[in-house]
N, C-alpha and C positions, 0 to 999 in steps of 0.2 A: 250546768257548768262543768261538772265534771267530764259527762260524757263529750261534752266539746273538746275537754285537754285531752282527754283521751285520742278522740280521731286528730286533733292535731299532731300531737306527738306520734300516732300512726303515721300519719302522711309526713313528717319530718324521719320516721324509720326509714319508711322506703325511699325518699330522696336520697338518704344518707347514704343507706345501701346501694343503690344505683350508683351515687357517685363516687364510692368505695371500687366498684366496680369497674366502674372507665376506670379509674385511677390503675386497676390492678390489669388490665387489657392494656393500658399504655405501659405500665411497667414491662410486661410480659413480650410488648413489641421493641423495647430496648434492649431486653434481653437478649431476643432473638437476633437484634443487629452482630453480636457478636460471632454466632456461627456463620452468619451470612456471611463477616469479612471475612471469617476461614475458609470460605468458599470462595470468594473472589480472592482469594490469594492462591489458591491452589489452582485455579484454571491461570491467573499470571505464571506460575511455576511450569505448569503443561505446557501453557503457550514457550515458556522460555525452554524447554526442552525439545521442545518439535522445529526451533528454528534455530537451536544447536543442531540437532540432525539433520535439518536443511544445509545449513553452514558445512557440513563433513561430505555431504553428497557434492557440493559447489566445488568443495576443497580439491574431489577428487575428477569431477567434470569440468568445468572451467568457471571463473568467476562472471559477472558480468561484463560486457565487451561495448570496449569504445574506442571506436576508429576516428582518428585524426589524422590526415594527408592527404594527399602527397603533399609535401613541401620540399622546394629545392633548396640547398645551403649550400652558398661557396665561400669559403673559406679564402682569406690573403692577410697578407701583413702590409702592419702602416711603420715606415721607417720615421722616429723621430730624430730631425737632422737640428744640430746647436747651431749657433750663429756663426760658426768657422766653417761650417758646411762637413762636420765630423757628425758619424754615425753614434746617437747615443743610446738608443734603443731599439729595438722592433716589438710592436704590439699586435699580438696575434685576434684579429676577428672573424666574425661570420656575416654573409650576408644573405637573406632569408625572401625567398620569391613564393608565392602562392600563386595556383593555376588562373587563368583567365574564367574557364569553366569548371565545371565538377556536377558530372552527374552522377548518384548513385543508385544504382537498386538492386534490391532483396529483397530474398525470399525466406520467412522462418520456419523452420518444421519443430512445432513444440512433441516435446513428450515428459511423462511422467515417470520417475525414477523413486521408488520407496525404499526408506530405511526402518526396518520394524513395522509400526503402524503411520510411519508418519511418511507423506511423500510430498517430492519436490517437483518444482516446474524448471525443464533446462530446454534448449533447443539445439538444432544444428541449423546453420542458414549457409546459403548461396549468396555472396556478394559480389557486386561489380561496380569497379570505379572506373569513370572515363571522364575525360575532358581537355584541355589546352593549355599549352605553355605557351607565353606569347613571346616573341624574338624580342631577345635582350638587348638594349640599346648600349652596347659596351662604351660606347665611347660617353656615356654620363654615368656613368656608375660610380659610388662615390671612391674610387681605387682605380690605381692604374692597372693597365691589363700584366704588368708585369709582377704587380705584386700578388697575383689571384695565384692559387696554391689547383693551378689546374688537374694534378693528377688528386685529387682529396674532395672534391666537388660532389656532394652526394643527395640524394632523391631518399627520403625517410617517411614512413608512416608508422604513426604510434597503434597498438595494438593493444586494448586492454589485459589480456590474459594470453599470450603466447600460447602456452598449452592447447588452448583452442584450435590452433592453424591444424587445417587436418588433411592439408595436401601443400605439395610446392608452390609457390610463391613467384610469379615473375613477372617484369614489367615489359609491355608492348610500349615501344619510344617509337612512332614512326612504323617503320618497315623491321625495326629490329629488337629481337627478345634477349632480354636481359635478367637473368636471375638475383631474385633478394637473399640478403643473408640476414641472419638473427644477429640483433642487436643496433641500439640508435643512442645517442648520447646527444638527443634535443630536450632540455628541461619544461623548453615552451611549447612541446607537444605532451609529454608524458613520460614516465618510467620506462614504459617497455617498447619497442616496437622492431621492426623489420628497415633494413636500409639497401643500398646500392650505391656504388660509383660509377657517374658518368664521365664520359672522355671529354675532352677540349672539342673533337669534331660535334659531339653530341649536342653540346652548349651553342656553339657557334652556327649548327645547323638549324637552329629554332626560328620558327614557332615549332610546336610539338605536338602530335597528338598522343595520347598515352590510354591505355586500356590495362587494371588490375585485377584478375581475378580471384577471390577469397574467399574458402571453404571456412568456417569457422563453428564452432561450438560455445557453448555459453548459459548462463544463470540467468532468468527471469527478465532481462530487459538487456536493447542494446540499444547504442546512443553514438552520434555524429558530431564534428565539428564543420562548421559553413565557411570551408576555407576557399572557396572559390570567390571569384568577384560575382560570380552568380553561380547558387549552389542550388541544386534542383536533387530531391532525395523522395524514391517511390519503394514504400516496404507493402510486404502481403503477407499473411500467413491464415492459418486456420483456425486458429484461436483466436475464438469471438469476443473476449472480455480485454483489447487494451485499456491501458493508461497511458495517454501521451503526456509525456513530460520536459521540461527542459524550458531553455530560454525560449523556444520557439514552438508553436501548435503549427498541426497541419492546415494548409491552405486548403485542403480536400480531404474528407474523409468519408468510408462510408463500413460500419459494420452490420453486421449480420450474424446469423445463426451458421451460417459457413464462417465465417470469419470474419478481418478487415484485411481493406487497403488503406492505405493514406500516400500523402503527397505532400510535401514541404517545399517551399520558393524560398530563399533566405539571399539577399542584394547584400552586397558589401557596406552599405551605407548603413544596414542594419544591425553592425555589430563593431566595436571598440579598436579593433586592429586594421591597419592597412595594407597592402598586396605585398609591399617591401618594405624591411626595414634591416637594422642590424644589431646584432648580438640578442641580447633577451630582453629586448625593451618592452614586450607585448606576452601577455600568458595567453595563449589560445586555448585554456583550459573552461575559461569562463561562460563560454556561447554554447557550450552541449546540448543537443537536442534530441528525444527518440521516441523509444515507447517500452513500457513496462508490460510483459505478460502476467497481468492479474492473477489470483487465485481467488474465485468468487465462492470458492469451499471452504474458506479460511474460517472454518467452525469455533475457534477460540475467542477472535473477534465479536461472532454472534452470541456466543456464552458469556461473555463481558457485558456483552450490551442484554440480553435478556436477563442475568444475575442483578443487573443495578434497579430493575425493576422491582426484584424480591418483596419489599417491603410494602410497597403500593397494594401489590396483592395480597399478602398478610392485613393490611389493613383492611381491605375490602372486605375480605371475609369475616375478619372477626365484626369489622360493623354487622353484617350481614346476621352473623350470631346472635349479637346483642338485641338488634333490634327485634328478630325471631324473639327472644326470652323477654322483650317488651309486650310485643304483641299478643301473643301464645300462653305467656304466664309460663313455658318452659324453661327453668333454669339450668346452667351451663355451668360446672364448675371450671376453677381457671385451670386445673390442671387439664382438662378437655381443650381448653384454648392452647394450651401449650405443646401438648400431641397434633392437634392440627396443624399448627404454625410449622412444628419439626415436618412435618409432612411434605408442606407446602416447599420447605429449605431443600427437601429430599429430592425434590424435583430438579433443581439443579446441579446434584449432584451427580443424577441416572442420567440428565440432556449431557453433560460433560462424558460421562465414561462413554456412553450410548455413540455420541457422537462421533468420536474418533474411529467408530467402527462403521456405520453404517451412514453417515451422513448427518447433519444437522436436520431438513425438515423431518424424514423421518422417526431420528432420536425424537425429537419434538414430540410426536405425536405418540409415540410409545410412553415416554415420560409422563405426558399431560395425562393420559388415559389412565395408566397405573395409579396415580395421585388421586384423580379426581373419582376411581374406581374404591384406593383405599379411605378416603374421609367419606364416602356416601355409605359404606358399609360400616363404619366406625359410627355416623352421625347416628345412623338406626336403634346404636346401643342408648342415646339419653336424650334421642328427640323424639316424642309419642306418634309424631303421623310419617307418613309415607311421603306425603306434600309437604311436609318442613325440610326432610333429606332432599327431596328431589331438587326443590328450591332453591337451600342452598347449596347445593353441589353443582346446579345452572347457573348461580354467580360466578362460582370457582371456574366455570369452564369457559364464561364469558369473558371472565379476565385473561387464561391462559390465550384463548382466540384473538384477544384485543392486542395483546404483547405479541403476538406472531405476526398479524395483518401490521403492527409497527415495525418490525423489523424489516419485512418487506418494503416498505416504504421509503425507506433512507432519506430523501431530501427532505420529504413530507412529514417525517415520524414527528417532529416537534406540533405543527402544527394541527395534524390529526390527534397526536396526544393531548395536545393542550383543548382541543375542541371535546373530545370525550372524555375528560375530566370534568371538563363544566357541565357536561349531560348528564355526568352519573352522579356530579353534587345536587344538580337541580331534581334529576328523579329522587334522590333519597330526600333531600327538604318537599317533594312535594306526598309522598307517599307515608311522611312524617307529620305533616301539617297539623293532623287532628290528634295528636297523642299528647295528652296533659303529662307532663312530665314531673308532676307533685302528687299525681294518684296512682 
């Protein structure tokens, strides 16, 4: 009877010891969340520093460019007459006319500018705007001809950042060449732009073919507004990671290692403003579309995604160490768990610091090999066999490889990650199915 009681107490003692060990491991994992969150904060801080450096480059070079135009504006005076035929007041209005057709062709020449260890994507571009204004039906305009301010009729183009204009801009109006001047007062188009005055003869001899050549510098992205009754835009560049954005996507695109080409076709039915209107009845800024030059080497975003898996890797490694204790009877001290956990967290610091200098993929390899080697060498101090050390560090290697694969998959990361975790859980159940946790 005494022997049986001793055996039961011994079993209970082992079971209690393993329970305490599991709770201790869980507590260690919770404690490691603190430095893990500090590392996430450091990554965010470095990302903000990088974005600040990029903004300084853009400020010196030129910001993102947006081109809206051309738009023809006819100012006129509306006279308010009382019942006695006397003039009460004069109201000033503007009548806006959009082109019948607008064809935009452009090529972007991207380059990288560096400030310290940070780099920014900028570009130079050659943009050609061609199209036609229909003949105005002067008899059916919402004003009489004598009320039109013929000397103030203007053609305007909004440009996102005027500092990006690299050469003089001129308008070819039929066979006439007219220079643009800086400045534009068209809140429906934007805050910055260029404009010129068209003569009465220019208006009365419409229809008119127009052509405008723009050489623009900009940063990150370029966009356009569909001001033609039919607007066709064709863009090309040697940058092979475009992100098409805005209200309209390309009707045709081709992206390969040599760059991209994209074409848009937008009809007046696809937007929410007409071809002609008075004053500021419509806001043309709501229909912009274009392309952004994406920096796929944004290692801060990849660092953030990698660090989110930090605790999962620690759990895998700690679980493998604990199961090794159960199977081989080789006890591992909680302090040794802590050191291994900090070694894994050091991987993310190494990854962040190296990726700023050598790129993400190489930094990942350097950091992973360094941490795996350190954990392997350290495990030899408390694990009895080489096989145990190799097996446990192999699990760490597989975990790092698994996370790296998830980062490359992007759209399928959740699906593959879920399947991977399911398989890992299934393998853990399979290899521990014969363990009697009470003995």
